[in-house]
C-alpha positions as CSV (number, residue, x, y, z in Angstrom):
1,M,100.1,61.7,101.2
2,K,97.8,63.9,99.1
3,I,98.3,67.6,98.4
4,S,95.6,69.7,96.8
5,V,95.8,73.2,95.3
6,I,92.6,75.1,94.7
7,G,93.1,78.3,92.7
8,S,93.8,80.1,89.5
9,I,94.7,78.6,86.1
10,N,95.9,81.3,83.7
11,M,97.6,81.8,80.4
12,D,100.5,84.2,80.9
13,M,101.1,86.7,78.1
14,T,104.7,87.8,78.8
15,V,106.3,90.8,77.3
16,T,110.1,91.3,77.7
17,A,111.4,94.9,77.7
18,E,114.6,96.7,78.7
19,R,112.9,97.8,81.9
20,I,109.4,98.2,83.5
21,P,107.7,101.2,81.8
22,L,106.8,104.3,83.9
23,K,103.2,105.5,84.1
24,G,102.1,106.8,80.7
25,E,105.3,105.7,79.0
26,T,105.6,103.6,75.9
27,L,108.5,101.2,75.5
28,R,109.5,98.8,72.7
29,G,109.4,95.2,73.7
30,S,111.8,92.6,72.6
31,A,109.7,89.5,72.8
32,I,106.2,88.2,73.6
33,N,105.4,84.7,74.8
34,Y,102.3,82.8,75.8
35,I,103.1,80.6,78.8
36,P,101.0,78.4,81.2
37,G,100.5,80.2,84.5
38,G,98.2,81.2,87.3
39,K,99.3,81.1,90.9
40,G,97.3,78.0,91.6
41,A,98.5,76.1,88.6
42,N,102.1,77.3,89.1
43,Q,102.1,76.0,92.6
44,A,100.7,72.7,91.6
45,V,103.3,72.3,88.8
46,S,106.0,73.2,91.3
47,M,105.1,70.4,93.5
48,A,104.6,67.9,90.7
49,K,108.0,68.6,89.3
50,L,109.4,68.1,92.8
51,G,107.8,64.6,92.9
52,A,104.5,65.2,94.7
53,R,101.1,63.7,94.1
54,V,99.1,66.8,93.7
55,E,95.5,67.5,92.6
56,M,94.5,70.8,91.0
57,F,91.0,72.2,91.6
58,G,89.8,75.2,89.5
59,C,88.1,76.4,86.4
60,I,89.1,77.1,82.8
61,G,87.2,78.4,79.7
62,D,86.3,76.3,76.7
63,D,88.8,78.2,74.5
64,D,92.2,77.3,73.0
65,S,94.0,78.6,76.1
66,G,91.9,76.3,78.4
67,I,92.7,73.3,76.3
68,K,96.4,74.0,76.3
69,L,96.5,74.7,80.0
70,L,94.7,71.4,80.8
71,E,97.1,69.4,78.6
72,N,100.1,71.2,80.2
73,L,99.0,70.3,83.7
74,K,98.5,66.6,82.7
75,S,101.9,66.5,81.0
76,V,103.8,67.3,84.2
77,G,101.7,64.9,86.4
78,V,99.2,67.2,88.0
79,G,95.8,65.6,88.7
80,T,93.1,67.3,86.7
81,S,90.0,65.2,87.2
82,Y,88.2,68.0,89.1
83,I,89.0,71.0,86.9
84,K,85.8,72.3,85.5
85,V,85.5,73.6,81.9
86,I,83.1,76.6,81.7
87,K,81.3,77.1,78.4
88,G,81.2,80.6,76.9
89,V,83.7,82.0,79.5
90,A,87.3,82.9,78.6
91,T,90.2,81.3,80.5
92,G,92.0,83.6,82.9
93,I,94.9,85.6,81.6
94,A,97.9,87.4,83.2
95,L,99.6,90.3,81.4
96,I,103.3,90.3,82.5
97,T,106.0,92.8,81.7
98,I,109.6,91.6,82.4
99,G,112.5,94.1,82.7
100,E,115.6,94.6,84.8
101,N,115.2,91.3,86.6
102,D,111.8,92.2,87.9
103,N,108.2,92.1,86.6
104,T,104.7,93.7,86.8
105,I,101.5,91.6,86.5
106,V,97.9,92.4,85.7
107,V,95.5,89.5,86.0
108,V,92.1,89.2,84.2
109,P,90.2,86.4,86.2
110,G,88.0,85.0,83.4
111,A,86.9,81.4,84.4
112,N,88.8,81.7,87.7
113,A,85.8,83.8,89.0
114,M,83.7,80.7,88.6
115,V,85.5,78.9,91.4
116,D,82.6,79.6,93.7
117,K,81.0,77.9,96.7
118,T,78.9,75.7,94.5
119,Y,82.0,74.4,92.8
120,V,83.6,73.7,96.1
121,D,80.5,71.8,97.4
122,N,80.8,69.6,94.3
123,I,84.4,68.7,94.9
124,A,84.5,68.9,98.7
125,E,84.6,65.1,99.2
126,S,87.8,64.8,97.2
127,L,89.3,68.0,98.6
128,L,88.9,66.8,102.2
129,E,90.8,63.7,101.5
130,S,93.9,65.9,101.3
131,D,96.6,66.1,104.0
132,I,97.2,69.7,103.1
133,V,95.5,72.3,100.9
134,L,97.3,75.3,99.3
135,L,95.2,78.5,98.4
136,Q,95.9,81.9,96.8
137,H,93.9,85.1,96.2
138,E,93.2,84.7,92.4
139,I,89.8,83.2,93.0
140,P,86.9,84.9,94.8
141,V,87.5,85.9,98.4
142,E,84.3,84.2,99.5
143,T,85.6,80.9,98.1
144,V,88.9,81.3,99.9
145,E,87.1,81.8,103.2
146,Y,84.7,79.0,102.5
147,V,87.5,76.5,101.7
148,I,89.4,77.5,104.8
149,D,86.4,77.0,107.0
150,L,85.7,73.6,105.4
151,C,89.3,72.4,105.9
152,T,89.5,73.7,109.5
153,K,86.3,71.8,110.4
154,H,87.7,68.6,109.0
155,G,91.3,69.0,110.4
156,V,93.0,69.6,107.0
157,K,96.0,71.8,107.1
158,V,95.8,75.0,105.0
159,V,98.6,77.1,103.5
160,L,97.3,80.5,102.3
161,N,99.5,82.5,99.9
162,P,97.6,85.9,100.1
163,A,98.4,87.2,96.6
164,P,97.2,89.5,95.3
165,A,96.8,90.9,98.8
166,Y,93.6,92.2,100.4
167,P,92.7,92.6,104.1
168,L,91.8,89.3,105.8
169,K,89.4,88.7,108.6
170,K,91.1,88.0,111.9
171,E,89.3,84.6,112.2
172,T,90.6,83.6,108.7
173,I,94.2,84.3,109.8
174,E,93.7,82.3,112.9
175,K,92.3,79.3,111.0
176,V,95.0,78.9,108.4
177,T,98.0,76.8,109.3
178,Y,100.5,78.9,107.4
179,L,100.2,82.4,105.9
180,T,102.9,83.3,103.3
181,P,102.8,87.0,102.1
182,N,105.7,89.0,100.8
183,E,106.7,92.2,102.4
184,H,104.3,94.4,100.5
185,E,101.4,92.0,101.0
186,A,102.1,91.8,104.7
187,V,101.5,95.6,105.0
188,I,98.2,95.3,103.2
189,L,97.1,92.5,105.5
190,F,98.3,93.9,108.8
191,G,99.0,97.6,108.3
192,K,102.1,99.4,109.5
193,E,101.4,99.6,113.3
194,L,103.6,96.6,114.0
195,S,107.2,96.1,112.8
196,M,107.9,93.0,110.8
197,E,109.6,91.4,113.8
198,E,106.6,92.2,116.0
199,L,104.2,90.7,113.4
200,L,106.3,87.5,113.1
201,K,106.4,87.1,116.9
202,K,102.6,87.5,117.1
203,Y,102.2,84.6,114.7
204,P,105.1,82.2,115.4
205,E,105.4,79.3,112.9
206,K,102.3,80.6,111.1
207,L,103.3,83.8,109.4
208,I,106.1,83.4,106.8
209,I,107.2,86.6,105.0
210,T,109.1,86.3,101.7
211,L,111.7,89.0,101.1
212,G,112.7,88.5,97.5
213,S,116.4,88.7,97.0
214,K,116.9,88.9,100.8
215,G,115.3,85.5,101.4
216,V,112.5,84.4,103.7
217,T,111.7,84.9,107.4
218,T,109.5,83.5,110.2
219,C,109.4,83.3,114.0
220,L,110.0,79.9,115.7
221,E,107.9,78.8,118.6
222,S,110.9,79.6,120.8
223,G,110.5,83.3,119.9
224,K,113.6,83.4,117.8
225,V,113.1,85.2,114.4
226,L,114.6,83.1,111.7
227,L,116.0,84.6,108.5
228,I,117.0,82.3,105.7
229,P,119.1,84.3,103.2
230,A,118.4,83.8,99.5
231,R,120.8,81.7,97.4
232,K,122.8,83.8,94.9
233,A,121.2,83.3,91.5
234,E,121.9,84.2,87.9
235,V,118.5,85.8,87.5
236,V,116.7,85.5,84.1
237,D,113.0,85.7,85.1
238,T,111.5,86.1,88.6
239,T,108.0,85.2,87.5
240,G,106.8,82.2,89.5
241,A,109.6,82.3,92.1
242,G,107.1,82.9,94.9
243,D,104.8,80.2,93.6
244,T,107.8,77.8,93.5
245,L,108.6,78.7,97.1
246,N,105.0,78.1,98.2
247,G,104.7,74.8,96.4
248,A,108.1,73.5,97.7
249,F,107.3,74.6,101.3
250,T,103.9,73.0,101.2
251,L,105.3,69.7,99.9
252,Q,108.0,69.6,102.6
253,I,105.5,70.3,105.4
254,A,103.3,67.5,104.0
255,K,106.3,65.2,104.2
256,G,106.6,66.1,107.9
257,A,109.6,68.5,107.7
258,D,110.0,71.2,110.4
259,I,109.4,74.7,109.3
260,K,113.1,75.6,109.2
261,S,114.0,72.7,107.0
262,A,111.0,73.3,104.8
263,L,111.9,76.9,104.2
264,E,115.5,76.1,103.5
265,Y,114.4,73.7,100.8
266,A,111.8,76.1,99.4
267,N,114.2,79.0,99.4
268,V,116.7,77.1,97.2
269,A,113.9,75.9,94.9
270,A,112.6,79.4,94.4
271,S,116.1,80.7,93.7
272,L,116.7,78.0,91.0
273,S,113.4,78.9,89.4
274,T,114.6,82.4,88.6
275,E,117.5,81.1,86.4
276,K,115.2,80.1,83.5
277,F,112.5,81.8,81.6
278,G,108.8,81.3,82.4
279,A,106.9,80.7,85.6
280,Q,106.7,76.9,85.2
281,G,109.5,76.2,82.8
282,G,112.1,77.2,85.3
283,M,110.8,75.2,88.2
284,P,113.4,72.7,89.5
285,T,113.2,69.0,90.2
286,D,113.8,67.5,93.7
287,E,117.2,66.2,92.5
288,E,118.2,69.7,91.3
289,V,117.2,71.2,94.7
290,R,119.0,68.5,96.7
291,N,122.2,68.8,94.7
292,E,122.2,72.6,95.1
293,M,121.6,72.3,98.9
294,K,124.8,70.1,99.2
């Protein structure tokens, strides 16, 4: 079983404050930390910590952040052989403000913008050896569409986590195996014409909508809308919870789990990840998830 992630590799600059500042407002922060992140890297780390064999595809700069991020991925067991170091380009960075058990994030792409079609062509042979590929929206949209087309042609399953959200072509939605927006991203993708239930029924066992503290929902092939409530957590930091869910879900699907079982597992993993600080630092092991599910 081989799982691949193609996407962003960022250094997260995380500021903790008593709450999220209002527009035009200045608040005093209590701490600042530099933590490995990026949706792509987070999702790869999530799966590696859960015991998966996972390969990361993406680009970093030839700066200190890039070196640290590469070593971090290696240290948790993520495959890094195909990560490209771009000379003279800064590694991507995410500016994160944490307050009141929530966060805001601004992403500066840097080297992530260099994950282009040429890069994909160079790594395509290895990528297509995958059983399943996980993508996000922190690399160029043309690349996302290109990878989806490539995987579809070669029968490789694709999970697309459309974050940050932007409208998708109808054919792109049809080609992906699973689409995993949150509530706000679903509105950007599909508009407000259909209710959430109508949307889910339109894309049974393809569209999965995460609901934060309310859990996660999808529609089964039978037409039944499935809601898996969130596990009650002692929340410290929600950064990376969605990435944990996507990674855990993708891993379970790769193992052959049905969508209900995969989401139950992923939901618990995501909840556990919020109980520690940092996107990757709080991600649980398979043993921790299984013990909690008991």
